[in-house]
N, C-alpha and C positions, 0 to 999 in steps of 0.2 A: 687351125691357126696356132703358130708357135707362141708359147707363153713367154712373157717378158721375164727378165731376171728377178725384178722386185716381186712379181707375183709368185714365182717359185719360192722365194725367200719367205714371203708371208704365209703361203700355204704350208710350208714345212714348219714354221713357227707355230701356227695354229694347231697342227697335228701333234707336235711333241709336247705342247703345253696344255693339251686337252684334259689331262688328269692332275694338273698342278704345275707349279714352277719347275722349269727344266734347266739343267746345266749339263753340257756335254760337248763332244767334238763338233766342229763346224764342217758340214758336208760340202761347203762351197770353197773354202780355202784350205781345208785340212788341218786347221788349228786344233790342238789337243786341249779339250776341256775349256774352250774359249767361247762357245756359243751359249747364250742364255735367252730364255723366253718365258714369259708369263702372260696369262690372260685373266684379269680380275676386274669384276664390275663393269664389263663392257669395253675394256681397253686392252688391246693386244700390244705388248712391248717386247721387242727382241733386239739382240745386238751380238756381234762377234767382237771380242776385245783384242784380237790379234792385230798388231800394227800392220797397216797395209791392206786389211780386209775392210771393205766398205759396207758390209751387210749390217743393216740395222733399220728399225722403223718403229712407228707408233701409230696405231689405227684404232678407231672406234669400231666395235663389233656388237653383235647381239649377245646379251647375257645368256648363258646356258641355264638350264633348269636347276642344276646343282648350285650355280653361283647365286641365283635368285633365292634359293632355299637358305644358303649361308647368309645372305644379306638380310633376310627377313627374320632370322632366328632371334636376334636381340629384341625386335619389336614384338615377338610372340612370347616374350618373357623367359626364353631359354637362357639360363645363366652362362655367362662367358667364363671360361676357365681361367682362373687366376694363376699367375706365375708363382711357384712355390718359394717361400722364404728359405734362404740358405741357412743351414744350421752350421754355425762356425765350429770347426773341429777344435779339440782341446789344445792342439799344438799351434793354433793361431791366436796370438795374445796381443794385448795392448803393449806397445813398446815401452821400455824403461831405459834409464841411462846405462844399464848393463848390456843392452843389445847394441854393441858397438858397430857392427856391420850395417845394421839398419840405420843408425843415427849418422854414420859417415855418408851413406848414400843420400840421405835427406839434406844434409848440409851441402853436399856437392852441388845439388840442383836447386837449392834455396826453397825447398818445400817444407811447410810447417803443418804438422798435424794431419788428422784424417786417415791415417793408415793403421794397419795391423802388422804383426811380424810373424811369419811362419818359421818357428824355431826348428822344425824338423828338416825342412829343405832350405833354410836360410834365404827367405824371400821377403822383400818389402811388398805388402799386400794392399792393393787399392780396392776398396769395396765399391760395388755398383748398386745403386738404390733404385727402387721402383715403388712409388707411392709410400715413401718413408721406410721401406723394408729392404734389407740386403737380399738380393736375388742371385748375385754372382760376385766374383772378385777376380782381379788380375794380379798375379804375383811376378815380381822382377827379381831374378836371382842375384844375390850379392855375396854369396859364399863360394865354396869350392865347387858345388854342383852348378855348372853353368849351362847345362843342357836339359830342357830348353831354357833359353834366356827369359822368355815370357811364358807364363802358364795361366790358363783359365780354369777356375775351380769347378764350376757347374756347367758352363756353356749355355746358360739360360739367357744371357744378355748378348745382343748382337753388336753393341757399340758402347763406348764410354763417352759421356759428355759432361762438360763442366761449364758453368757460366750461364747467364741469362741475357746475353747481348743480342743485338739485332742482326748480326752477321754470323753465318755459319762458316767455321774454319775447320777444314779437314786436315789433320796432321798425322805424323808418323806413328806416334805411340802415346801412351798415357802420360808419361812425364812431359812430353812436348805439349800435350793438351793443358796440363796444369800450369806450365810456365806461360803459355799463351794467355790463359785466363788471368794470371797475375799481372802480365804486362799490358794486356789489351782489354780494358773493361767492356768494350762494345762488342765482344765476340762470345759466341757459344762454340767451344772447341770440341771436336769429335775425333776420337781414335777408333778406327773401325774394327779392331781386335781380330785381324786376320789378313789374308791376302786377296780376298774378293769382296765385292759388295753385293747386297741382296735387297729385295723390296723393303725390308725393315729399315735399312739405312736410307733408302730413297724416300720412304715415308717421313722420316724425321727431317732429312735435309729439305724436303719439299715444303716444310713449314716456314722457310726463310726466303726472303726475296733476294738476298745477296749471298753468294757462296764463293768461298776462296779455298783453293787447295794449295798447301804449302808443305811439301814433303822434303826429304833429304835431297841434296844436290845429285846424288848418285841414283835417284829413283825417277829419272825423267820419263822412262817408259810407263811406269805406274801412274805418274802424274797425268800424262796424256790419256791413259786408259780411264782413270777416275773421272776426269773432266768430261770425256765423251759419254761415259755411263750416266753421270748426273744430269747432263743437259738432255740426253735422250729420254731418260725415265721420268724426270721431274719437270722438264721444260724451263728450268731456271738457268739463266745465263751464269756461267761459272768461270771465274778467273783462276788460272794456274800461275802461281808465283814462283819464280826461280830464286832460290835462296843461296847464300854463300856458305851456309852451314845449317845444321838442324836447329830448329827453333829453340830447343832447350839450352843451346849455348848462348842465347841472348845477344847475338851479334848486332851492334848498333845499326848497321846499314839495313839489316833484315827487319829489325823492329820499326825503323823509319818507313820502309816500304809498306809494311802491314798497317801501320797507323794511318798512312795516307789512304790506303784502300778502304779502311774501316770508317773513315769520316762520313 
């Protein structure tokens, strides 16, 4: 009997995710590094993020012996590995009035406090906390060294979030997240710190009943991709909002749309 396409997709996803989360080329549409699959705690989830490819699914499966062992370790008293505290380098300092480039950037976007300044590479540094400790930081270039524009210092954090609102808002970057938090008190804003999403992002997003994606107007493809990923992996209905400009510009029409969605 000829196998159905969905069964081929599922069997392939099960095979490539047997040793852990997988990201690679899609064998069904040929997309480069667009196929993602993971099987954790009895749930198989897979998806191709290339526009036009409809490969994707979520299935309940039997937990493997390895998964059961991983799941049982905390109950057996095995300590969970803590994320290491980031040791701030000596060139990362608390900004002063003399750090003109840092202060100019902060004034431009209406951000007050909570940052450091990387005097070596001239970056405004946004610390990322976990249980009250700094575990990572994201730096935004403000000097002559523009490449890369954004820099992650340890890579320990998968996302940057700010706020304690009831609505999860996925935005373009850290500055947009901070501005969204300032303008919209009912949101928790997330910048994903990269170009792809992973189970860590979905785990955090899945804590919220309402999810909104509001990226730059020129990132329509990415917006569609993120919405599809989030709905597939978390089961949360997700709204993709078309903006007239990036959130950090605080365009009145965009803020009004977001306020209505967050009510």
